[in-house]
C-alpha positions in Angstrom: 37.6 -84.3 15.3 36.1 -86.6 12.7 38.1 -86.9 9.5 35.2 -85.3 7.6 35.5 -82.1 9.8 39.2 -82.0 9.3 38.8 -82.5 5.5 36.2 -79.7 5.3 38.3 -77.3 7.3 41.4 -78.1 5.2 39.6 -77.0 2.0 36.9 -74.5 3.2 37.8 -73.2 6.6 39.5 -69.9 7.5 42.4 -69.7 5.1 41.4 -73.1 3.6 42.9 -74.3 0.3 39.8 -73.3 -1.7 39.2 -70.1 0.2 41.8 -68.3 -1.8 42.4 -68.4 -5.6 44.7 -71.2 -6.8 46.3 -71.7 -10.2 45.3 -74.9 -12.0 47.5 -76.5 -14.6 51.3 -76.2 -15.1 51.7 -73.5 -12.4 49.3 -75.1 -9.9 49.1 -78.3 -7.9 47.2 -80.4 -10.5 45.7 -80.5 -14.0 42.0 -80.7 -14.8 40.2 -81.4 -18.1 39.4 -77.7 -18.3 43.1 -76.7 -18.1 43.9 -79.4 -20.8 41.7 -78.1 -23.6 38.9 -75.6 -24.3 37.3 -78.4 -26.4 36.2 -80.0 -23.1 33.9 -77.0 -22.7 33.2 -77.1 -26.4 31.8 -80.7 -26.2 29.6 -79.7 -23.2 28.3 -76.7 -25.2 27.4 -79.0 -28.0 25.6 -81.2 -25.5 23.7 -78.2 -24.2 22.6 -77.1 -27.7 21.3 -80.6 -28.4 19.3 -80.7 -25.2 17.7 -77.5 -26.2 17.1 -78.5 -29.9 15.6 -81.8 -28.7 13.1 -79.8 -26.6 14.2 -81.1 -23.2 15.2 -77.6 -22.1 13.9 -74.3 -23.3 16.1 -71.7 -25.2 15.9 -69.4 -22.2 17.2 -72.0 -19.7 19.9 -71.2 -17.1 23.3 -72.7 -17.5 24.4 -73.1 -13.9 27.9 -74.1 -12.9 28.8 -75.3 -9.4 32.4 -75.0 -8.4 33.6 -72.8 -11.3 37.0 -71.8 -9.9 38.2 -69.0 -12.2 35.3 -69.4 -14.7 37.4 -70.9 -17.5 34.9 -73.8 -18.1 31.8 -71.6 -18.3 33.7 -69.2 -20.6 34.7 -72.1 -22.9 31.0 -73.2 -23.0 29.8 -69.7 -23.8 32.5 -69.3 -26.5 31.5 -72.5 -28.3 27.8 -71.7 -28.0 28.6 -68.4 -29.7 30.5 -70.3 -32.5 27.9 -73.1 -33.0 24.6 -71.3 -32.2 25.1 -67.6 -31.6 21.4 -66.7 -31.4 21.1 -68.8 -28.2 23.2 -66.2 -26.3 20.3 -63.8 -26.7 18.1 -66.0 -24.6 20.3 -68.1 -22.3 21.0 -67.2 -18.7 24.3 -67.9 -16.9 24.9 -68.4 -13.2 27.5 -69.7 -10.8 27.2 -71.1 -7.3 30.2 -69.9 -5.4 30.5 -69.5 -1.6 33.7 -67.3 -1.6 33.3 -63.6 -2.4 36.9 -63.2 -3.7 36.3 -66.1 -6.2 33.0 -64.5 -7.3 34.9 -61.4 -8.1 37.5 -63.4 -10.1 34.8 -65.1 -12.1 32.9 -61.9 -12.8 36.1 -60.2 -14.0 37.0 -63.1 -16.2 33.6 -63.3 -17.9 33.6 -59.6 -18.3 37.0 -59.6 -19.9 36.0 -62.4 -22.2 32.6 -61.2 -23.3 32.1 -57.6 -22.2 28.4 -56.8 -21.6 27.1 -59.6 -23.8 26.9 -62.0 -20.8 25.1 -61.1 -17.6 26.4 -63.4 -14.9 24.4 -64.1 -11.7 26.0 -65.5 -8.6 24.5 -67.6 -5.8 26.3 -68.0 -2.5 24.8 -71.5 -1.9 22.8 -74.1 -3.8 20.1 -73.5 -1.2 19.6 -70.1 -2.7 18.9 -71.4 -6.2 15.2 -71.5 -7.2 14.8 -72.2 -10.9 12.1 -73.7 -13.2 14.8 -75.3 -15.5 18.5 -75.4 -15.8 21.5 -77.2 -17.3 23.7 -77.8 -14.2 27.4 -78.3 -14.7 29.7 -79.6 -12.0 33.3 -80.4 -12.9 35.3 -82.2 -10.2 33.3 -81.1 -7.2 32.4 -84.4 -5.5 36.0 -85.3 -4.8 36.1 -82.2 -2.7 33.0 -83.1 -0.6 33.9 -84.1 3.0 34.3 -87.8 3.6 34.9 -90.2 6.4 37.7 -92.8 6.4 36.8 -96.3 7.5 38.3 -99.8 7.7 37.3 -103.1 9.1 39.9 -104.5 11.6 40.9 -108.1 12.1 38.0 -108.5 14.6 35.6 -107.6 11.8 34.7 -104.3 13.6 34.3 -101.2 11.5 36.7 -98.4 12.5 36.2 -94.7 11.8 39.0 -92.1 11.4 39.5 -89.2 13.8 42.2 -86.5 13.6 44.1 -85.3 16.7 47.0 -82.8 16.2 47.1 -83.7 12.5 47.5 -87.4 13.3 44.9 -89.9 12.0 43.7 -92.4 14.5 40.9 -95.0 14.2 38.2 -95.8 16.8 35.2 -98.1 16.7 32.5 -96.6 14.5 29.3 -96.0 16.3 27.6 -93.9 13.6 24.7 -96.0 12.4 24.4 -94.1 9.1 28.0 -94.9 8.3 27.6 -98.5 9.3 24.5 -99.0 7.2 26.1 -97.3 4.2 29.1 -99.6 4.4 26.9 -102.6 4.7 24.8 -101.5 1.7 27.8 -101.0 -0.6 30.0 -103.7 1.0 32.6 -101.2 2.0 35.3 -102.7 4.3 38.0 -100.0 3.7 38.1 -96.5 2.1 36.1 -93.3 2.0 32.4 -92.7 2.8 31.0 -89.5 1.3 27.6 -89.1 2.9 27.5 -85.4 2.1 26.5 -86.2 -1.6 23.0 -86.8 -0.4 22.2 -83.3 0.9 23.6 -81.8 -2.3 21.5 -84.0 -4.6 18.3 -83.6 -2.4 18.7 -79.8 -2.5 19.3 -79.8 -6.3 16.2 -81.9 -6.9 14.1 -79.8 -4.6 15.1 -76.3 -5.9 15.1 -76.9 -9.7 11.9 -78.2 -11.2 13.4 -79.6 -14.4 17.1 -80.0 -15.1 19.9 -81.7 -16.9 22.9 -82.4 -14.6 26.4 -83.2 -15.8 29.4 -84.0 -13.6 32.9 -85.2 -14.3 35.2 -86.7 -11.6 37.7 -89.4 -11.0 36.5 -92.6 -9.4 34.3 -95.5 -10.4 31.0 -97.2 -9.9 32.1 -99.5 -7.2 34.2 -98.8 -4.1 37.6 -100.5 -4.4 37.9 -101.2 -0.7 41.2 -99.4 -0.3 42.1 -95.8 0.7 42.2 -93.4 -2.3 42.5 -90.2 -0.2 45.5 -88.3 -1.3 47.1 -84.9 -1.4 48.3 -82.9 -4.4 51.1 -80.4 -4.1 52.9 -79.0 -7.2 51.9 -82.1 -9.2 53.3 -84.4 -6.6 50.8 -87.0 -5.1 51.0 -88.1 -1.5 48.7 -91.0 -0.3 47.1 -90.0 2.9 48.8 -92.8 4.8 52.2 -92.5 3.2 54.9 -93.1 5.8 56.4 -89.9 7.4 53.8 -87.7 5.6 53.6 -84.4 7.5 49.9 -83.5 7.4 50.4 -80.4 9.5 52.9 -79.0 6.9 50.5 -79.7 4.0 47.3 -78.6 5.8 45.4 -75.9 3.9 48.4 -75.3 1.6 47.7 -78.2 -0.8 44.7 -80.0 -2.3 43.2 -83.0 -0.6 40.9 -85.3 -2.5 39.7 -88.9 -3.0 37.9 -91.1 -5.6 34.2 -90.6 -6.1 31.8 -93.5 -5.5 29.5 -93.1 -8.5 27.0 -95.8 -7.6 26.3 -93.9 -4.4 26.0 -90.7 -6.3 23.6 -92.3 -8.8 21.5 -93.7 -6.0 21.2 -90.2 -4.5 19.3 -89.2 -7.7 17.3 -92.4 -7.8 16.2 -91.9 -4.2 14.6 -88.6 -5.5 12.6 -90.7 -8.1 14.9 -89.8 -11.0 15.7 -92.9 -13.1 17.3 -91.1 -16.1 20.9 -91.4 -14.9 23.6 -92.3 -17.3 27.1 -93.4 -16.2 30.0 -93.1 -18.7 33.7 -92.8 -19.0 34.9 -89.3 -20.0 36.2 -90.8 -23.3 32.8 -92.2 -24.2 30.8 -89.1 -23.0 32.9 -86.5 -24.9 32.8 -88.5 -28.1 29.0 -88.9 -27.8 28.7 -85.2 -27.1 30.5 -84.5 -30.4 34.1 -83.5 -29.6 35.4 -85.2 -32.8 33.0 -83.2 -34.9 34.3 -80.0 -33.3 37.8 -80.9 -34.3 36.6 -81.4 -37.9 35.1 -77.9 -37.8 38.4 -76.6 -36.5 40.4 -78.4 -39.2 38.4 -76.6 -41.9 39.1 -73.2 -40.4 42.7 -73.0 -39.1 46.2 -73.8 -40.2 47.7 -77.3 -39.7 49.9 -76.5 -36.8 47.0 -75.1 -34.8 44.8 -78.0 -35.6 47.5 -80.6 -34.6 48.2 -78.8 -31.3 44.5 -78.8 -30.4 44.1 -82.4 -31.5 47.0 -83.4 -29.2 45.3 -81.7 -26.3 42.0 -83.5 -27.1 43.8 -86.8 -27.3 44.9 -86.2 -23.7 41.3 -85.7 -22.6 40.3 -89.0 -24.4 43.4 -91.2 -23.7 42.0 -94.6 -22.6 44.9 -95.2 -20.2 44.7 -91.6 -18.8 42.0 -89.0 -18.4 39.6 -90.7 -20.8 39.1 -93.7 -18.5 40.2 -92.3 -15.2 37.5 -89.6 -15.2 33.9 -90.8 -15.1 30.7 -88.9 -16.0 27.1 -88.9 -14.7 24.5 -87.3 -16.8 21.1 -86.9 -15.2 17.7 -85.7 -16.5 14.8 -84.6 -14.3 
């Protein structure tokens, strides 16, 4: 099978890694910005409030999260909206796109436990089912879990594509014209090709008339022409081509991921005649959204030890040599 099929089955097939609930953070396989600090969601809430106050989105817009896992991020966003602009909770709508029924149940339970009957959460099984006039769409670390192909150019200058047989990766001459043209366009000689971004963006643009879209992920604007595909298991990282790596043992029991190609993602929106696409580092984006101002509000309302603890967590989000630069952001307005 093609590597993209293997990757997709690993994460989303029967008993796939994401088909059952997984812990994130200290007790899981990896950390995310959400598990690092609730102020990550707080900064996003501040951004949402500003978009409404600026008149870009109405006060009864839908906040739609895609890939919500347990629901922690959406809950953090709701909590900070309640703190900063509580009247908005009377008009805003909240939805999640989630394909797995067991995860839908987890999300419903968590939002219910957190807010009781104040929040009415709606679920969509697929982005195809979403039909909205306007929305603020939030997607944290989803594109690194979109299926991808692995390619490299051999010493004869022929593009090779990865296939998987009995959990062994083997390369054959690439005959897929779409992959070949993509690699030529972005000057990719080695690495990952995530063609599945296009269908997602096209569906989003078709199904929501007016939206603001925000996504955080690791990667960069330009492909680095090397393999970034890797596996996370209990905070250990295994490059996909590490010597003696047992893919069969790790298959569906660990997370598999790769760096996102942000110029390609940006172009997917621009191909839908959307030019308002802003690329940033997580550090720059969160500061612009107002995360420092949120810490000032906290400082005025809690004891020093609580403030210092939360400040340290926010520093982890913003660290230029860590999450602050490693994670990138695309903010899109249609």
